[in-house]
C-alpha positions in Angstrom: 38.0 114.4 -4.0 37.8 113.2 -7.6 35.7 113.3 -10.7 34.8 110.0 -12.5 33.7 108.7 -15.9 31.8 105.4 -16.3 31.7 104.0 -19.8 28.4 102.2 -19.9 25.3 101.0 -18.0 22.0 99.3 -18.7 18.4 99.6 -17.4 16.5 96.3 -17.7 12.8 97.4 -17.9 11.3 94.0 -17.2 13.5 92.5 -14.5 10.9 90.2 -13.1 9.3 89.0 -16.3 9.2 85.1 -16.6 10.1 85.3 -20.3 13.9 85.4 -20.6 13.9 87.3 -23.9 11.7 90.1 -22.4 13.7 90.1 -19.2 17.0 90.6 -21.0 15.8 93.7 -23.0 17.5 96.9 -21.8 17.8 100.6 -22.3 21.5 101.8 -22.6 22.7 104.8 -20.6 26.4 105.5 -21.5 29.2 108.0 -20.8 28.3 108.9 -17.2 30.1 111.6 -15.3 30.2 111.5 -11.5 32.1 112.7 -8.4 33.3 111.2 -5.1 35.4 111.4 -2.0 38.0 108.9 -0.9 39.7 108.5 2.5 42.7 106.2 3.0 45.1 105.2 5.8 48.6 103.8 5.1 50.1 100.9 7.0 53.7 101.6 6.0 55.2 98.6 7.8 53.5 96.2 5.3 53.2 98.5 2.3 49.4 98.6 2.0 46.6 101.1 2.4 43.0 100.7 3.5 40.3 103.0 2.3 36.7 103.9 1.9 35.1 105.9 -0.9 31.7 107.2 -1.8 30.6 108.0 -5.3 27.6 109.9 -6.7 26.5 108.8 -10.2 23.5 110.2 -12.0 22.4 110.3 -15.6 19.1 110.3 -17.6 18.6 109.9 -21.4 15.8 111.6 -23.3 13.7 109.8 -25.9 10.3 109.9 -27.6 7.5 107.8 -26.1 4.8 106.8 -28.6 1.2 107.5 -27.4 -0.6 107.0 -30.8 0.5 105.8 -34.2 1.4 109.3 -35.2 2.2 111.1 -31.9 5.0 110.9 -29.4 5.8 112.8 -26.2 9.1 113.4 -24.5 10.2 110.9 -21.9 13.4 110.3 -19.9 15.0 107.2 -18.3 18.0 107.0 -16.0 19.1 106.5 -12.5 20.9 107.8 -9.4 23.5 105.5 -7.8 25.6 105.9 -4.7 28.4 103.2 -4.4 30.1 102.9 -1.0 33.2 100.8 -1.2 35.9 99.4 1.2 39.2 98.7 -0.5 42.7 97.4 0.2 45.6 98.7 -1.9 49.1 97.1 -2.4 51.8 99.7 -3.0 54.1 98.7 -5.9 57.7 99.8 -5.2 59.1 101.8 -8.2 62.1 103.5 -6.6 60.7 107.0 -7.2 59.5 109.0 -4.2 57.3 111.3 -6.3 55.4 108.5 -8.1 53.3 105.8 -6.4 51.8 102.9 -8.3 49.2 100.6 -6.6 46.6 97.9 -7.3 43.9 96.4 -5.1 40.3 95.5 -4.7 37.5 95.2 -2.2 33.7 95.1 -1.6 31.0 97.6 -2.2 27.5 98.5 -1.1 25.4 100.0 -3.9 22.4 102.2 -3.2 20.2 103.6 -6.0 17.0 104.0 -7.8 15.6 104.5 -11.3 14.5 107.9 -12.6 11.6 107.5 -15.1 9.3 110.1 -16.5 6.7 110.4 -19.4 5.5 113.9 -20.6 7.3 115.6 -17.6 5.4 113.3 -15.1 7.8 111.3 -13.0 7.2 107.9 -11.6 8.9 108.1 -8.2 10.8 105.2 -6.7 9.1 103.1 -4.1 12.1 103.1 -1.8 15.8 102.6 -2.5 17.4 99.2 -3.0 20.8 98.1 -1.6 23.0 95.5 -3.3 26.6 94.4 -2.8 29.5 93.5 -5.1 33.3 93.4 -5.6 35.7 95.5 -7.5 39.4 95.6 -8.6 41.4 98.8 -9.1 44.8 100.1 -10.2 46.1 103.6 -10.0 49.0 106.0 -10.0 49.7 109.0 -7.7 52.1 111.8 -8.3 53.2 114.1 -5.5 53.3 117.8 -6.2 54.4 118.9 -2.7 54.6 116.7 0.5 51.0 117.4 1.4 49.4 117.5 -2.1 49.3 115.0 -5.0 47.4 114.1 -8.1 45.8 110.6 -8.5 44.2 108.7 -11.4 42.6 105.3 -11.2 41.0 102.6 -13.4 38.3 100.5 -11.6 36.3 97.5 -12.8 33.1 96.8 -10.9 29.6 95.5 -11.4 27.1 97.9 -9.7 23.6 96.6 -9.9 20.4 97.0 -8.0 16.7 96.5 -8.5 14.2 99.3 -8.2 10.4 99.7 -8.3 8.7 102.9 -9.6 5.0 103.8 -9.9 3.1 106.7 -11.4 1.0 108.5 -8.9 -1.4 109.8 -11.6 -3.4 107.8 -14.1 -3.1 110.4 -16.9 -1.3 113.5 -17.9 -1.8 116.4 -20.3 0.8 117.3 -22.9 0.1 120.0 -25.5 -3.6 119.2 -25.5 -3.1 115.5 -25.7 -4.4 113.2 -22.9 -1.9 110.5 -22.1 -2.7 107.4 -20.0 0.0 106.4 -17.6 0.5 102.8 -16.4 -0.7 102.2 -12.9 1.0 99.0 -12.0 4.4 99.1 -10.2 7.4 99.0 -12.6 10.2 96.8 -11.5 13.6 97.3 -13.2 17.2 96.4 -12.7 20.0 98.9 -13.2 23.4 97.5 -14.1 26.4 99.8 -14.2 28.9 97.4 -15.7 31.4 99.6 -17.4 35.0 100.6 -16.7 35.3 103.5 -14.2 38.1 106.1 -14.7 38.8 108.7 -12.0 41.0 111.7 -11.6 41.4 113.8 -8.5 43.4 115.8 -6.0 44.8 114.1 -2.9 45.5 116.0 0.4 47.9 114.1 2.7 47.6 114.6 6.4 
């Protein structure tokens, strides 16, 4: 098991707009903490490992949404993402039984959706989208005892998926103010394109 830190991500609010300038506008969501689990099997005869890992990444940013020229209401924008990745790792011989260096890469399947709310009213996602991508990784593992080790990694990947949300109500009340909510489906693209740093505990069996 491990904890993770992702440096940056973007939510493109108008992913299907025909105007390129509008389509490329985004809302940044940075400094994202997550958690995951990683299972690996060593093939010692050729010095490689094969593994599968599952991450859970979630974050929302708060901001003020203008409803009149002088009034705003609280809103939030963010996402939930679950990357599932298959990787191969090449063990780099360093001549130290306690320290293991490795590098590798693989393919991933990325499941997720946008979380969007205005005045505490959430626009639920209309299903979860699945996309695929590749990644590269390097890491170091330090053995504490034969069955326990510490591991740290740096991973570069481009997690992205499209998501569609829709408000189920046409209006909301917030502190006596009536707020009209958009009724058309909102299609967005989430791009988690930053560097991922992980640190965890390894149980060897």
